[in-house]
Structures are given as C-alpha cells and as structure tokens.
Backbone as ProteinMPNN parsed JSONL, in Angstrom:
{"seq_chain_A": "MRTINIREAKTHLSKLIDQAVRGQAFVIAKAGKPLVKVCRLDAADETPRQRLGFLAGQIEVPDDFDRMGEAHIAQLFGADE", "coords_chain_A": {"N_chain_A": [[0.854, -1.181, 0.0], [0.527, 2.189, -0.778], [2.312, 4.9, 0.712], [1.837, 8.194, 1.739], [3.125, 11.43, 2.428], [1.969, 14.054, 4.625], [2.129, 16.666, 3.522], [2.284, 16.181, 0.735], [-0.164, 14.875, 0.453], [-1.969, 16.951, 1.014], [-1.427, 18.633, -1.125], [-2.149, 17.092, -3.366], [-4.755, 16.174, -2.955], [-7.346, 15.842, -4.248], [-6.725, 14.213, -6.484], [-5.683, 11.961, -5.149], [-7.935, 11.107, -3.725], [-9.609, 10.379, -5.845], [-8.16, 8.174, -6.788], [-8.369, 6.481, -4.568], [-11.115, 5.989, -4.586], [-11.237, 4.439, -6.849], [-10.229, 2.137, -5.851], [-7.597, 2.09, -4.976], [-6.238, 2.199, -2.217], [-4.563, 4.22, 0.294], [-1.992, 5.325, 2.606], [-1.65, 7.934, 4.924], [1.064, 9.66, 6.205], [3.01, 11.107, 8.875], [6.046, 12.56, 9.332], [7.14, 10.127, 8.581], [5.721, 8.309, 10.095], [2.975, 6.23, 10.002], [-0.354, 7.431, 9.927], [-3.135, 7.527, 9.132], [-5.416, 5.527, 7.199], [-6.648, 5.695, 3.956], [-9.437, 4.836, 2.142], [-11.973, 3.478, -0.064], [-15.355, 3.833, 1.058], [-17.025, 1.59, 0.87], [-15.221, -0.443, 0.673], [-13.755, -3.569, 1.506], [-12.432, -4.447, 4.694], [-9.018, -4.897, 4.873], [-7.404, -6.027, 6.788], [-7.435, -8.864, 8.614], [-9.141, -9.571, 11.601], [-7.965, -10.752, 14.673], [-9.397, -13.328, 16.583], [-10.84, -14.427, 19.656], [-10.646, -17.777, 20.803], [-9.9, -19.056, 18.452], [-8.687, -21.498, 18.113], [-10.437, -23.335, 19.036], [-11.574, -26.568, 19.7], [-9.432, -27.687, 18.42], [-7.249, -28.022, 20.03], [-6.339, -29.468, 23.205], [-6.668, -28.882, 26.611], [-5.126, -30.036, 29.492], [-6.741, -31.249, 32.511], [-5.252, -30.788, 34.835], [-3.708, -28.595, 34.269], [-3.093, -26.123, 35.532], [-1.593, -27.008, 37.655], [0.575, -28.344, 36.759], [3.931, -29.401, 36.949], [4.2, -28.542, 39.525], [5.547, -29.614, 41.845], [8.229, -29.51, 41.057], [8.598, -26.748, 40.687], [8.149, -25.844, 43.288], [10.354, -27.03, 44.506], [12.427, -25.613, 43.253], [12.128, -23.121, 44.425], [12.746, -23.608, 47.003], [10.842, -24.755, 48.741], [10.774, -27.246, 49.819], [12.388, -27.36, 51.985]], "CA_chain_A": [[0.0, 0.0, 0.0], [1.301, 3.425, -0.942], [2.323, 5.822, 1.844], [1.963, 9.585, 1.295], [3.286, 12.341, 3.559], [0.86, 15.009, 4.767], [2.275, 17.777, 2.57], [1.894, 15.682, -0.584], [-1.605, 14.599, 0.49], [-2.678, 18.232, 0.896], [-1.219, 19.165, -2.468], [-2.783, 16.245, -4.381], [-5.885, 15.51, -2.311], [-8.379, 15.437, -5.21], [-6.203, 13.08, -7.253], [-5.58, 10.818, -4.251], [-9.298, 10.636, -3.444], [-10.054, 9.667, -7.046], [-7.484, 6.875, -6.8], [-8.96, 5.661, -3.504], [-12.443, 5.581, -5.058], [-11.012, 3.37, -7.821], [-9.737, 0.947, -5.143], [-6.184, 2.201, -4.63], [-6.145, 2.788, -0.878], [-3.234, 4.723, 0.638], [-1.773, 5.703, 4.004], [-1.062, 9.265, 5.121], [2.043, 9.583, 7.292], [3.643, 12.342, 9.347], [7.427, 12.256, 9.722], [7.369, 8.704, 8.354], [4.881, 7.47, 10.955], [1.628, 6.119, 9.437], [-1.401, 7.995, 10.778], [-4.477, 7.13, 8.715], [-5.569, 4.803, 5.941], [-7.734, 6.253, 3.164], [-9.95, 3.858, 1.191], [-13.403, 3.635, -0.359], [-16.208, 3.472, 2.185], [-17.576, 0.249, 0.727], [-14.126, -1.403, 0.526], [-13.626, -4.526, 2.607], [-11.269, -4.246, 5.549], [-7.985, -5.83, 4.435], [-6.71, -6.646, 7.907], [-8.296, -9.771, 9.372], [-9.04, -9.371, 13.051], [-7.768, -11.979, 15.427], [-10.533, -13.546, 17.465], [-10.652, -15.378, 20.741], [-11.177, -19.098, 20.543], [-9.656, -19.484, 17.079], [-8.233, -22.891, 18.116], [-11.45, -24.161, 19.705], [-11.753, -27.885, 19.109], [-8.199, -28.157, 17.803], [-6.287, -28.356, 21.082], [-6.964, -29.928, 24.445], [-5.941, -28.436, 27.797], [-5.319, -31.03, 30.55], [-7.439, -30.777, 33.715], [-4.3, -30.355, 35.857], [-2.841, -27.607, 33.622], [-2.633, -25.105, 36.488], [-0.758, -27.636, 38.682], [1.674, -29.057, 36.097], [5.257, -29.003, 37.398], [4.071, -27.914, 40.844], [6.596, -30.099, 42.742], [9.508, -28.987, 40.573], [8.623, -25.311, 40.975], [8.319, -25.723, 44.745], [11.747, -27.378, 44.785], [13.272, -24.505, 42.795], [11.999, -21.999, 45.351], [13.13, -24.046, 48.327], [9.68, -25.069, 49.564], [10.957, -28.569, 50.442], [13.256, -27.221, 53.17]], "C_chain_A": [[0.893, 1.235, 0.0], [1.184, 4.31, 0.299], [2.651, 7.222, 1.324], [2.198, 10.456, 2.524], [2.178, 13.403, 3.525], [0.954, 16.137, 3.73], [1.838, 17.35, 1.165], [0.393, 15.408, -0.645], [-2.41, 15.889, 0.352], [-2.592, 18.783, -0.521], [-2.031, 18.403, -3.519], [-4.042, 15.545, -3.867], [-6.941, 15.023, -3.302], [-7.952, 14.208, -6.004], [-6.143, 11.817, -6.39], [-6.96, 10.243, -3.921], [-9.849, 9.877, -4.641], [-9.434, 8.273, -7.12], [-8.085, 5.94, -5.747], [-10.33, 5.152, -3.921], [-12.312, 4.437, -6.063], [-10.402, 2.123, -7.168], [-8.277, 0.982, -4.759], [-6.042, 2.927, -3.293], [-4.715, 3.266, -0.627], [-3.209, 5.12, 2.106], [-1.166, 7.094, 4.021], [-0.173, 9.186, 6.358], [2.559, 10.977, 7.644], [5.011, 11.967, 9.889], [7.708, 10.762, 9.612], [6.515, 7.763, 9.18], [3.461, 7.42, 10.373], [0.57, 6.609, 10.421], [-2.793, 7.468, 10.428], [-4.411, 6.367, 7.399], [-6.785, 5.385, 5.232], [-8.14, 5.2, 2.131], [-11.426, 4.145, 0.938], [-14.221, 3.193, 0.841], [-16.747, 2.058, 2.072], [-16.5, -0.813, 0.543], [-14.067, -2.314, 1.751], [-12.362, -4.219, 3.4], [-10.231, -5.313, 5.203], [-7.315, -6.564, 5.589], [-7.669, -7.553, 8.675], [-8.081, -9.574, 10.869], [-8.896, -10.708, 13.74], [-8.908, -12.128, 16.42], [-10.181, -14.556, 18.545], [-11.242, -16.717, 20.337], [-10.897, -19.619, 19.152], [-9.123, -20.912, 16.996], [-9.238, -23.823, 18.801], [-11.639, -25.471, 18.946], [-10.499, -28.459, 18.489], [-7.129, -28.525, 18.816], [-7.055, -28.791, 22.321], [-6.082, -29.515, 25.62], [-6.196, -29.458, 28.903], [-6.003, -30.423, 31.773], [-6.479, -30.236, 34.761], [-3.322, -29.296, 35.304], [-2.265, -26.604, 34.615], [-1.762, -25.686, 37.603], [0.428, -28.383, 38.079], [3.019, -28.51, 36.567], [5.277, -28.384, 38.782], [5.203, -28.32, 41.786], [7.956, -29.533, 42.34], [9.64, -27.497, 40.884], [8.826, -25.072, 42.464], [9.763, -26.018, 45.132], [12.681, -26.239, 44.393], [13.241, -23.322, 43.76], [12.25, -22.402, 46.806], [11.98, -24.375, 49.256], [9.836, -26.404, 50.27], [11.781, -28.485, 51.713], [12.464, -27.001, 54.417]], "O_chain_A": [[1.898, 1.29, 0.71], [0.103, 4.456, 0.869], [3.608, 7.413, 0.574], [1.553, 10.258, 3.553], [1.536, 13.606, 2.494], [-0.054, 16.511, 3.13], [1.108, 18.076, 0.49], [-0.251, 15.671, -1.66], [-3.421, 15.917, -0.349], [-3.561, 19.33, -1.049], [-2.544, 19.008, -4.461], [-4.356, 14.438, -4.305], [-7.389, 13.882, -3.195], [-8.732, 13.271, -6.173], [-6.508, 10.733, -6.845], [-7.126, 9.025, -3.847], [-10.491, 8.84, -4.472], [-10.109, 7.306, -7.474], [-8.285, 4.753, -6.004], [-10.674, 4.004, -3.642], [-13.177, 3.563, -6.124], [-10.092, 1.155, -7.862], [-7.758, -0.014, -4.255], [-5.76, 4.125, -3.254], [-3.772, 2.782, -1.252], [-4.246, 5.235, 2.76], [-0.275, 7.4, 3.229], [-0.592, 8.712, 7.414], [2.543, 11.893, 6.821], [5.121, 11.148, 10.802], [8.423, 10.195, 10.439], [6.572, 6.548, 8.992], [2.809, 8.459, 10.26], [0.591, 6.252, 11.599], [-3.537, 7.022, 11.302], [-3.488, 6.535, 6.602], [-7.84, 5.549, 5.845], [-7.314, 4.73, 1.349], [-12.046, 4.949, 1.635], [-13.824, 2.278, 1.562], [-16.911, 1.386, 3.089], [-16.824, -1.972, 0.282], [-14.3, -1.88, 2.879], [-11.354, -3.787, 2.842], [-10.536, -6.506, 5.238], [-6.716, -7.62, 5.382], [-8.605, -7.072, 9.312], [-6.948, -9.428, 11.328], [-9.605, -11.668, 13.436], [-9.333, -11.147, 17.03], [-9.33, -15.425, 18.356], [-12.232, -16.771, 19.608], [-11.579, -20.537, 18.696], [-9.105, -21.489, 15.909], [-8.915, -24.971, 19.107], [-11.835, -25.488, 17.73], [-10.499, -29.616, 18.068], [-6.199, -29.265, 18.494], [-8.248, -28.523, 22.466], [-4.879, -29.775, 25.615], [-7.351, -29.73, 29.23], [-5.864, -29.23, 32.042], [-6.836, -29.323, 35.506], [-2.223, -29.136, 35.836], [-1.081, -26.272, 34.547], [-1.239, -24.93, 38.421], [1.208, -28.993, 38.811], [3.227, -27.297, 36.583], [6.268, -27.767, 39.172], [5.769, -27.461, 42.464], [8.741, -29.125, 43.197], [10.705, -27.048, 41.306], [9.593, -24.193, 42.855], [10.332, -25.339, 45.987], [13.625, -25.933, 45.121], [14.231, -22.602, 43.891], [11.994, -21.624, 47.725], [12.14, -24.277, 50.473], [9.11, -26.68, 51.225], [11.86, -29.466, 52.453], [13.039, -26.865, 55.497]]}, "name": "protein", "num_of_chains": 1, "seq": "MRTINIREAKTHLSKLIDQAVRGQAFVIAKAGKPLVKVCRLDAADETPRQRLGFLAGQIEVPDDFDRMGEAHIAQLFGADE"}
C-alpha cells in the first residue's frame, strides 16, 4: 500500500481521493509514521481481526494444567526445606 506524507496529500488531495475511489487505498504519514488509511467506504477491511477461541476444538488443555510441574517449581523456590 502506498504511503503519502501530509504535505503531498494536501497538495494532491483530489487526485488521491479519485485513486482511492477506484480501489487504490493509501496511508497518510507524518514524519514517516503512518497515521491514517484512506480507502473507499464500501471497501472490505484488508486486515483480518484476530478472534478469541480461534483454536477451539483443535487443542486440548489437561485438567491439571494449572498444577503441572508444581513439585519442581516448589523445589526450585526451596519449599521442600
């Protein structure tokens, strides 16, 4: 995706908006730091959002997960003394 600095965006705003309407989204940056993304309003969001539970049914967590290695950890911290 093309990155444009603020000064260039102000100078060529009409042209850039026309390009965005045709599907060529762009990013406006200030001092090299991206600030905003400009795209058509009906354009699909390109960045998929990560969701909770995306591994549901694919992994199994043991019932004693929160107690695994309990004796070893206690030994490391001197709890056996």
